[in-house]
C-alpha positions in Angstrom: 86.6 107.9 122.9 83.3 109.8 123.3 82.3 112.6 121.1 80.2 115.7 122.0 76.9 113.7 122.1 78.3 111.1 124.4 78.5 108.4 121.7 81.8 106.8 120.8 83.4 108.7 118.0 85.9 107.1 115.6 87.5 110.5 115.0 88.4 110.7 118.7 89.7 107.2 118.5 91.9 108.3 115.6 93.2 111.3 117.5 94.0 109.0 120.5 95.9 106.5 118.4 97.9 109.1 116.6 98.9 110.9 119.8 99.3 108.2 122.5 102.9 107.7 123.3 102.6 104.8 125.7 102.7 101.6 123.5 101.2 99.3 126.1 98.3 101.6 126.9 97.7 102.0 123.2 97.6 98.3 122.6 95.2 97.8 125.4 92.9 100.6 124.2 92.9 99.4 120.6 92.4 95.7 121.5 89.6 96.3 124.1 87.8 99.5 122.9 87.1 99.2 119.2 83.3 99.3 118.9 81.9 97.3 116.0 80.1 100.4 114.6 83.6 101.9 114.0 84.3 99.5 111.2 82.3 101.6 108.7 84.5 104.6 109.5 87.5 105.7 107.4 88.8 107.4 110.6 88.8 104.1 112.4 90.8 102.3 109.6 93.2 105.2 109.5 93.8 104.7 113.2 94.2 101.0 112.8 96.8 101.6 110.0 98.7 103.9 112.4 98.6 101.3 115.0 99.9 98.7 112.6 102.8 101.0 111.7 103.7 101.2 115.4 103.4 97.4 115.7 105.9 97.1 112.8 108.4 99.5 114.5 108.1 97.6 117.8 108.5 94.2 116.0 105.1 92.9 117.0 104.4 90.8 113.9 101.6 89.0 115.6 99.7 92.3 115.9 100.4 93.1 112.2 98.8 89.8 111.3 95.8 90.1 113.6 94.9 93.6 112.5 96.0 92.9 108.9 93.3 90.2 108.7 90.8 92.6 110.2 91.7 95.2 107.6 91.5 92.6 104.8 88.0 91.6 105.9 86.4 94.9 106.8 88.6 97.8 105.8 88.4 97.8 102.0 86.8 101.2 101.9 89.9 102.8 103.5 92.4 104.7 101.3 95.1 102.9 103.4 93.9 99.5 102.4 96.8 98.5 100.2 99.3 100.1 102.7 97.8 98.0 105.5 97.9 94.8 103.4 101.6 95.5 102.8 102.2 95.7 106.6 100.2 92.5 107.0 102.4 90.8 104.4 105.5 92.0 106.2 104.2 90.5 109.4 103.6 87.2 107.7 107.0 87.2 106.2 108.6 88.0 109.5 106.9 84.9 111.0 108.1 82.8 108.1 104.7 82.4 106.4 105.9 83.3 102.9 103.1 81.5 101.1 100.4 83.6 102.8 102.4 86.7 102.4 102.6 86.1 98.6 98.8 85.8 98.5 98.5 89.1 100.3 101.0 90.7 97.9 99.1 89.3 94.9 95.9 90.9 96.3 97.7 94.2 96.6 98.8 94.0 92.9 95.2 93.2 91.8 93.9 96.3 93.7 95.6 98.9 91.4 98.0 100.1 94.1 99.6 103.5 94.2 103.1 103.9 92.7 104.4 104.3 96.3 102.9 100.9 97.4 104.0 99.3 94.2 107.6 100.4 94.6 107.6 99.2 98.2 106.2 95.8 97.1 108.9 95.6 94.4 111.6 96.4 96.9 110.3 93.6 99.2 110.3 91.1 96.4 113.8 92.1 95.2 115.3 91.9 98.7 114.0 88.4 99.1 112.3 89.4 102.4 
């Protein structure tokens, strides 16, 4: 994860997350090697969003919740903020925590979401999931 100067670089982290095929290696790397200084980087939050998408595909709702909470606390500057909250809400719903999911969905609605996110949110609500 080191850049040319030897410092850890969130852009390298993003490239790693977007290209690593081994899910268990990726989980280990994301969980153990996310330096605190990365939290101010849009690249870092884009990588975490990609990680959350994979967690959704693999049915790992606990990871969606863990990283969704992180995104909610520290990732507000990310263009993927509402998208990540949507994944967080799906994880909550999957684990039968509908009341918390509704709070997350209300937060999304109050953030002026994109039409795409809004349509996904409406689909979730109408499907009763």
